C-alpha positions in Angstrom: 0.0 0.0 0.0 3.1 2.2 0.0 2.4 5.2 -2.2 5.2 7.7 -2.1 8.0 5.3 -1.2 7.3 5.8 2.6 5.7 3.3 4.9 2.6 4.8 6.5 2.4 3.7 10.2 -0.7 4.5 12.3 -0.3 4.8 16.1 -3.9 4.9 17.6 -4.5 6.0 21.2 -7.4 6.8 23.5 -7.0 10.4 24.4 -7.2 11.4 28.0 -5.5 13.0 31.0 -3.1 10.1 31.6 0.3 9.9 29.8 1.7 6.5 30.7 4.9 4.6 29.9 3.4 3.1 26.7 2.5 6.5 25.4 5.9 7.9 26.2 7.8 5.0 24.5 5.7 4.7 21.4 5.4 8.5 20.8 9.1 8.8 21.2 9.4 6.1 18.5 6.9 7.9 16.2 8.7 11.2 16.5 12.2 9.7 15.8 11.3 7.5 12.7 13.3 8.4 9.6 10.9 10.5 7.5 12.6 9.5 4.3 11.4 5.9 4.9 8.3 6.3 7.2 5.3 8.5 7.5 4.0 8.2 11.2 0.4 9.2 11.9 -1.1 9.5 15.4 -4.8 8.8 15.7 -6.6 10.1 18.9 -9.9 8.6 19.9 -12.2 10.7 22.1 -12.2 14.3 23.4 -8.8 15.9 23.6 -6.9 15.7 26.9 -3.3 15.9 28.2 -2.2 13.2 25.7 -3.6 15.1 22.8 -1.8 18.3 23.9 1.4 16.3 24.2 1.0 15.0 20.7 0.5 18.5 19.4 3.8 19.5 21.1 5.6 16.7 19.2 4.2 18.1 15.9 3.2 14.7 14.6 0.6 14.3 11.9 -2.6 13.6 13.7 -6.1 12.3 13.1 -8.8 13.1 15.7 -11.7 10.8 15.9 -14.4 11.4 18.5 -16.8 8.9 16.9 -17.4 6.0 16.6 -16.7 4.7 20.1 -14.0 2.0 20.6 -13.5 -0.8 23.1 -11.7 -0.3 26.4 -10.2 -2.5 29.1 -12.3 -3.5 32.1 -10.8 -0.9 34.4 -11.1 2.0 31.9 -14.5 1.1 30.5 -17.2 3.8 30.7 -20.6 4.5 29.1 -18.8 6.3 26.3 -17.1 3.1 25.1 -18.7 0.7 22.6 -20.5 -2.4 23.4 -19.3 -5.4 21.4 -22.4 -5.3 19.2 -22.0 -1.6 18.4 -18.3 -2.1 17.9 -18.9 -4.8 15.2 -21.7 -2.9 13.5 -20.5 0.7 13.6 -16.9 0.9 14.7 -15.2 -1.8 12.6 -16.6 -0.7 9.2 -15.7 2.9 10.1 -12.1 2.1 11.0 -11.7 -0.1 7.9 -12.7 2.8 5.7 -10.3 5.1 7.5 -7.4 2.7 7.0 -8.1 2.3 3.3 -8.7 6.1 2.8 -5.4 7.0 4.6 -3.6 4.1 2.8 -2.1 2.8 6.1 0.5 0.1 5.8 1.0 -0.7 9.5 -1.1 -0.2 12.6 1.1 -0.3 15.7 -1.0 -0.5 18.9 0.4 0.0 22.4 -2.3 -0.7 25.0 -5.1 -3.1 25.7 -8.0 -1.0 24.5 -6.3 -0.2 21.2 -5.1 -3.8 20.6 -8.7 -5.0 20.9 -10.2 -2.1 18.9 -7.9 -2.2 15.9 -7.0 -5.9 15.5 -10.1 -6.8 13.3 -10.3 -3.6 11.3 -6.6 -3.8 10.5 -6.8 -7.3 9.1 -10.0 -6.5 7.1 -8.3 -3.5 5.6 -5.3 -5.5 4.5 -2.8 -3.6 6.6 -0.1 -5.2 8.8 -0.7 -5.3 12.6 2.0 -4.8 15.2 1.0 -5.5 18.8 3.3 -4.0 21.3 2.9 -5.9 24.6 3.7 -4.2 27.9 1.7 -6.4 30.3 1.9 -9.8 32.0 2.4 -13.0 30.0 -1.0 -14.4 31.0 -3.0 -11.4 29.8 -6.0 -12.6 27.8 -5.4 -10.4 24.8 -1.8 -11.5 24.2 -2.8 -15.2 24.4 -6.2 -15.1 22.5 -6.3 -12.1 20.2 -2.7 -11.3 19.3 -1.9 -14.9 18.0 -4.9 -14.7 15.7 -4.4 -11.1 14.3 -0.9 -9.8 14.9 1.8 -10.0 12.2 4.4 -9.1 14.8 4.2 -9.2 18.6 6.8 -6.9 20.2 7.4 -7.2 24.0 9.4 -5.1 26.4 10.8 -8.2 28.0 11.2 -12.0 27.6 9.1 -12.3 30.7 6.1 -11.0 28.8 6.2 -13.7 26.1 2.6 -15.2 25.9 2.2 -18.1 28.2 -0.5 -20.1 26.4 -1.1 -18.6 22.9 -3.9 -20.2 20.9 -1.6 -20.3 17.9 2.2 -20.5 17.7 3.9 -17.0 17.9 7.6 -17.8 18.2 8.3 -16.7 14.6 6.4 -13.4 15.2 7.6 -12.5 18.7 10.5 -10.2 19.4 11.8 -8.5 22.6 12.1 -4.7 22.0 13.3 -2.8 25.0 11.6 0.5 25.7 13.5 3.6 24.7 14.7 6.1 27.3 15.4 9.7 26.4 17.7 10.2 29.4 19.1 13.7 29.9 22.9 13.9 30.2 22.4 16.5 32.9 21.3 14.7 36.0 19.7 16.6 38.9 21.9 17.8 41.8 21.3 15.0 44.2 22.3 17.0 47.3 20.0 19.9 46.4 17.1 17.6 45.5 17.5 15.7 48.8 17.6 18.8 50.8 14.4 20.2 49.2 12.6 16.9 49.8 13.7 16.7 53.4 12.4 20.2 54.0 9.1 19.4 52.3 8.3 16.4 54.4 9.8 17.8 57.6 12.5 15.1 58.0 15.9 15.5 59.6 19.1 15.8 57.5 20.2 12.2 58.4 16.9 10.6 57.5 16.9 7.6 55.1 14.6 8.3 52.2 13.1 5.3 50.5 11.1 6.0 47.3 8.2 4.5 45.5 7.5 5.8 42.0 4.5 4.6 39.9 0.8 4.4 39.7 -1.1 3.3 42.7 -2.4 0.0 41.5 -2.8 -3.4 43.1 -0.1 -4.9 40.8 2.5 -2.3 41.8 1.7 -2.9 45.5 2.1 0.4 47.2 0.8 -1.4 50.3 3.7 -3.7 50.2 6.0 -0.7 50.0 4.5 0.7 53.1 5.2 -2.6 54.9 8.8 -2.5 53.6 9.2 0.9 55.3 7.6 -0.4 58.5 10.1 -3.3 58.5 13.1 -1.0 57.8 12.1 1.3 60.7 11.9 -1.7 63.0 15.4 -2.8 61.9 16.9 0.7 62.3 15.4 2.0 65.6 18.0 4.7 66.0 17.8 6.0 62.5 14.9 8.1 61.1 13.4 6.4 58.1 10.9 8.0 55.7 9.0 6.5 52.8 7.8 8.7 50.0 5.2 7.5 47.5 5.0 9.4 44.2 2.0 8.5 42.1 -1.7 8.5 41.9 -4.5 6.1 40.9 -4.7 5.8 37.1 -8.4 5.3 37.3 -10.8 7.0 39.6 -12.4 4.8 42.2 -9.8 2.0 42.5 -9.6 2.6 46.3 -5.8 1.9 46.5 -4.9 5.3 48.0 -7.6 4.8 50.7 -6.1 1.4 51.5 -2.7 3.0 51.8 -4.0 5.6 54.1 -5.6 2.9 56.3 -2.4 0.9 56.4 -0.3 4.0 57.4 -2.6 4.5 60.3 -2.7 0.8 61.3 1.2 0.6 61.3 1.4 4.0 63.0 3.5 5.5 60.2 1.9 8.9 60.2 4.7 11.4 59.7 7.0 8.7 58.3 5.1 7.6 55.2 4.3 10.4 52.8 1.8 10.2 49.9 3.3 12.8 47.5 0.8 12.5 44.6 1.8 13.1 41.0 4.9 15.3 40.3 6.5 16.5 37.1 9.3 16.6 36.3 10.0 13.5 38.4 13.7 13.3 38.0 14.6 15.6 40.9 12.5 13.5 43.3 14.1 10.3 42.0 17.5 11.8 42.6 16.4 12.9 46.1 15.8 9.5 47.6 18.5 7.1 48.9 16.9 3.9 47.5 14.2 3.1 45.1 12.1 0.1 46.3 10.3 -1.6 43.5 7.5 -3.8 45.0 5.5 -4.6 41.9 4.6 -8.1 40.7 4.5 -9.0 37.0 6.3 -5.7 36.1 7.3 -6.4 32.5 10.1 -3.8 32.3 9.5 -0.8 34.5 10.4 2.7 33.3 11.0 4.1 36.8 13.6 1.5 37.6 15.7 2.6 34.6 15.1 6.3 35.2 16.3 5.8 38.8 19.4 4.0 37.6 20.2 6.9 35.3 20.1 9.6 38.1 22.3 7.5 40.4 19.6 6.1 42.8 20.2 2.4 43.6 17.4 0.0 43.2 16.1 -2.9 45.3 13.4 -4.8 43.4 11.3 -7.9 43.6 12.7 -11.0 42.0 9.7 -11.1 39.8 8.4 -10.2 36.3 11.0 -8.5 34.1 13.1 -7.1 36.9 15.7 -9.8 36.6 16.2 -8.8 33.0 17.1 -5.3 34.1 19.0 -6.0 37.3 21.9 -8.4 37.9 21.6 -9.1 41.7 24.5 -7.6 43.6 25.9 -6.1 40.5 23.6 -3.4 39.2 21.0 -3.5 42.0 19.4 -6.1 44.4 16.7 -8.6 43.8 14.7 -9.9 46.8 11.8 -12.2 47.7 8.7 -10.5 46.3 6.4 -11.7 49.0 8.3 -10.8 52.2 8.5 -7.1 53.0 11.4 -7.8 55.4 13.5 -9.2 52.5 14.1 -5.7 51.3 15.7 -4.7 54.6 19.3 -6.2 54.4 19.8 -4.8 50.8 18.6 -1.3 51.7 20.7 -1.3 54.9 23.8 -2.3 52.9 23.2 0.5 50.4 22.6 3.0 53.2 25.7 2.0 55.2 28.3 1.0 52.6 29.5 3.8 50.4 31.6 1.4 48.2 28.7 -0.9 47.5 26.5 2.0 46.6 29.1 3.4 44.2 29.7 0.1 42.6 26.0 -0.7 42.2 25.0 2.8 40.8 27.9 2.8 38.4 26.9 -0.6 36.8 23.3 0.5 36.8 24.1 3.7 35.0 25.9 1.8 32.2 22.9 -0.5 31.7 20.4 2.4 31.6 22.6 4.4 29.2 22.5 1.6 26.6 18.7 1.7 26.3 18.7 4.5 23.8 16.0 5.8 21.5 18.4 5.2 18.5 18.7 1.5 19.3 14.9 1.2 19.7 14.1 3.0 16.5 16.6 1.0 14.5 15.2 -2.3 15.8 11.5 -1.4 15.1 12.3 0.2 11.7 13.8 -3.1 10.6 10.7 -4.9 11.7 8.5 -2.4 9.7 10.6 -2.8 6.6 10.5 -6.6 6.8 6.7 -6.6 7.2 5.9 -4.3 4.3 8.7 -5.0 1.8 9.9 -8.4 2.9 13.2 -6.7 3.5 15.0 -8.7 6.1 17.5 -6.3 7.6 19.8 -7.6 10.3 19.8 -4.9 12.9 22.5 -4.8 15.5 20.9 -5.4 18.9 22.3 -3.4 21.9 25.3 -5.1 23.5 24.8 -6.5 27.0 25.6 -3.6 29.2 26.3 -6.0 32.1 29.2 -7.4 30.2 29.8 -11.0 31.0 27.3 -11.1 33.8 24.4 -13.5 33.2 
């Protein structure tokens, strides 16, 4: 369907006030694609929000589509989304016409609602379908829909490979690490730490343990609160403060209320601080002494890499894609995901041993620095070219930043 020699790639999103990691990564890709070979187009469903304003800032070609309604994941579903019957009768024919009119070669989806909404129309229009998976390996879509419709399944980690696909996907599956546009100018850690201590009313020698991410059950902010509780018990003569940066991605989840209740139950008032959403987040990441990643089934977390870049050591659950980002004892620490006390020895070592901290943060920074946008764009561009033109380009994958470490 290529008309002017360039491959036309459509990136559809549901517009709204949330800009998540999937938006950040995929829009970074769209903005950096070689315009001599590719013509990226962003399609925004619904009424414009923060995401739409961000797309405008990127100056990407955009299609805005308030109607017809599309499908949405269970947690994000509202009365404005399509029922399955309305989707089949109204939405699918409309999207097929749009794809043919715009002469789209590839549809590249990046979240659950868009995967489900665009899979059928893309195949009916004769375009290629790229499904970018950023969730757990047992997600229904990646096992039941993607194997039937996707020409390529890209995943941010090997962990996220479909567990029980209804059709074989090994020849269509490829790990593509998320890109990170990391500033060469890291925040002043001392100044950032001082400002945060002042804000929360903590003494200069306080240990600051950070949580960065959405307040969801999977990311387990409650587990983080218990980690802080265990650390305080293990360090009775040392002030310990936990700081939680993030909000509920969907109104009404009740996770923040659960956190508040647990803070009261464990008598952590004044020591556990719910900071809400902050931007830019880098100064706050640089301000904390340790990032504690308590999530389960985290495919390949952005905050983990961003913390590595600003020099904050990471202690994470030995779960999900975390072992693909951290070599335990080399570039961070991996601990039992189900025991809050398991975080304590690693955090204490990082707080009390300057040489361990220096060694860990140095190795982590090298790993984070290899996850560049250029490497990401080169890998995905080769996949696009192979899909549309049958051109099998051998792209050089990033070297293992951990060297000889497993």
